[in-house]
C-alpha positions as CSV (number, residue, x, y, z in Angstrom):
1,X,194.7,202.1,-131.6
2,X,196.1,198.7,-132.3
3,X,199.0,198.6,-134.8
4,X,199.0,195.7,-137.1
5,X,201.6,193.0,-137.2
6,X,203.4,194.4,-140.3
7,X,206.5,196.5,-139.6
8,X,206.9,199.9,-141.1
9,X,209.0,203.1,-140.6
10,X,208.3,206.8,-140.8
11,X,211.1,209.1,-141.6
12,X,210.7,212.8,-140.6
13,X,213.0,215.6,-141.5
14,X,212.8,219.4,-141.9
15,X,213.5,221.0,-145.2
16,X,217.1,221.4,-146.4
17,X,218.9,224.7,-146.3
18,X,216.8,227.6,-147.5
19,X,217.9,230.6,-149.6
20,X,217.0,233.7,-147.5
21,X,214.4,234.5,-145.0
22,X,211.4,235.5,-147.2
23,X,208.1,233.7,-146.7
24,X,208.6,230.9,-149.2
25,X,212.2,230.7,-150.2
26,X,213.8,228.1,-152.5
27,X,216.7,225.9,-151.5
28,X,220.3,226.9,-151.5
29,X,222.9,225.0,-153.7
30,X,223.7,223.0,-150.5
31,X,220.1,222.5,-149.8
32,X,219.5,220.9,-153.2
33,X,222.6,218.7,-152.7
34,X,221.2,217.6,-149.3
35,X,217.8,216.8,-150.8
36,X,219.6,214.5,-153.4
37,X,221.7,212.9,-150.6
38,X,218.5,212.2,-148.6
39,X,217.0,210.5,-151.6
40,X,220.0,208.2,-152.1
41,X,220.1,207.5,-148.5
42,X,216.4,206.6,-148.3
43,X,216.7,204.3,-151.4
44,X,218.9,202.0,-149.2
45,X,216.6,201.9,-146.2
46,X,214.3,199.0,-145.3
47,X,211.4,198.8,-145.2
48,X,211.2,200.8,-148.4
49,X,209.4,204.2,-148.3
50,X,206.2,203.9,-150.4
51,X,204.7,207.3,-149.6
52,X,206.1,210.8,-149.3
53,X,204.5,213.8,-147.7
54,X,205.5,217.5,-147.7
55,X,203.9,220.8,-146.8
56,X,203.0,223.1,-149.6
57,X,206.1,225.4,-149.3
58,X,208.7,225.4,-152.1
59,X,211.5,224.5,-149.7
60,X,209.8,221.4,-148.4
61,X,208.6,220.4,-151.9
62,X,212.2,220.8,-153.2
63,X,213.5,218.6,-150.4
64,X,210.9,215.9,-151.0
65,X,211.2,215.9,-154.9
66,X,214.5,214.1,-155.3
67,X,213.3,211.2,-153.1
68,X,209.9,211.0,-155.0
69,X,211.7,211.0,-158.3
70,X,214.2,208.3,-157.3
71,X,211.6,206.1,-155.7
72,X,209.1,206.8,-158.5
73,X,206.4,208.2,-156.1
74,X,204.3,211.3,-156.0
75,X,204.7,213.9,-153.2
76,X,201.5,214.2,-151.2
77,X,200.5,217.3,-149.2
78,X,199.7,217.5,-145.6
79,X,198.6,220.4,-143.3
80,X,201.2,221.2,-140.7
81,X,198.5,222.8,-138.5
82,X,196.7,219.3,-138.1
83,X,199.6,217.3,-136.8
84,X,197.5,215.1,-134.4
85,X,195.1,213.9,-137.0
86,X,198.0,213.5,-139.6
87,X,200.0,211.4,-137.0
88,X,196.8,209.1,-136.6
89,X,196.5,208.8,-140.4
90,X,200.2,207.8,-140.7
91,X,200.0,205.2,-138.0
92,X,196.8,203.8,-139.4
93,X,198.2,203.5,-142.9
94,X,200.9,201.0,-141.9
95,X,203.0,202.3,-144.8
96,X,206.6,203.4,-144.7
97,X,206.8,207.1,-145.4
98,X,208.9,210.1,-145.6
99,X,207.6,213.3,-144.1
100,X,209.3,216.7,-144.9
101,X,208.3,219.5,-142.7
102,X,209.7,222.4,-140.7
103,X,211.9,223.0,-137.6
104,X,208.8,223.9,-135.5
105,X,206.6,221.0,-136.6
106,X,208.9,217.9,-137.3
107,X,209.9,217.3,-133.6
108,X,206.3,217.7,-132.6
109,X,205.0,215.1,-135.2
110,X,207.8,212.7,-134.2
111,X,206.7,213.0,-130.6
112,X,203.0,212.4,-131.6
113,X,204.0,209.3,-133.5
114,X,206.3,207.8,-131.1
115,X,205.3,209.0,-127.6
116,X,208.9,210.0,-127.0
117,X,209.9,213.6,-126.2
118,X,212.2,215.3,-128.6
119,X,214.2,218.5,-128.5
120,X,213.7,221.5,-130.7
121,X,215.4,221.7,-134.0
122,X,217.9,224.8,-134.2
123,X,217.4,227.4,-136.8
124,X,220.7,226.3,-138.6
125,X,220.3,222.6,-138.1
126,X,219.4,220.6,-141.2
127,X,220.9,217.1,-140.7
128,X,218.5,215.7,-138.1
129,X,216.3,212.8,-139.2
130,X,213.7,211.0,-137.1
131,X,213.0,207.3,-137.8
132,X,209.9,206.0,-136.0
133,X,209.7,202.3,-136.4
134,X,206.5,200.3,-135.9
135,X,206.6,196.5,-135.3
136,X,203.4,195.0,-134.0
137,X,202.7,197.0,-130.8
138,X,206.3,198.1,-130.4
139,X,207.2,201.6,-131.4
140,X,210.7,202.9,-131.4
141,X,212.1,206.3,-132.4
142,X,215.7,206.9,-133.4
143,X,217.2,210.4,-133.9
144,X,219.7,210.1,-136.8
145,X,222.2,212.6,-138.3
146,X,222.6,212.4,-142.0
147,X,226.4,212.3,-142.8
148,X,226.3,214.9,-145.5
149,X,228.9,217.4,-146.5
150,X,228.1,220.2,-149.0
151,X,230.5,220.3,-151.9
152,X,230.3,223.7,-153.5
153,X,231.9,223.9,-156.9
154,X,230.7,227.4,-157.9
155,X,231.9,229.3,-154.8
């Protein structure tokens, strides 16, 4: 597939810290803070994110929502079981986007988008962020760590 001459970036992250191990937990206090930090960080990035995608789980939706609110966007859903077709959709769109997923799908989607191998995200790792940049035919992936430190006031 030929990528257009416009440049765009796709940011991929797993959900922030979750509260418990039940099937569909909410975020912890630190997870909520991390989600707000991500939103503020994204607001400073160029090219500007114009689309936000999340799986249907509470923890991913709660991670994506502060970014959507700050950037005045609507969180759109995607099926994490259809990563290959979702990667093609993202590449074809030519739009900068944030994708909020899970530790077992985010590295796989980053690899599908970039063609670059990635390592697994550890169970307790929440600060990894992939940035896949598209500029003409060039594709570059960076693995970033968000410099976030949870400040708890109620503990």
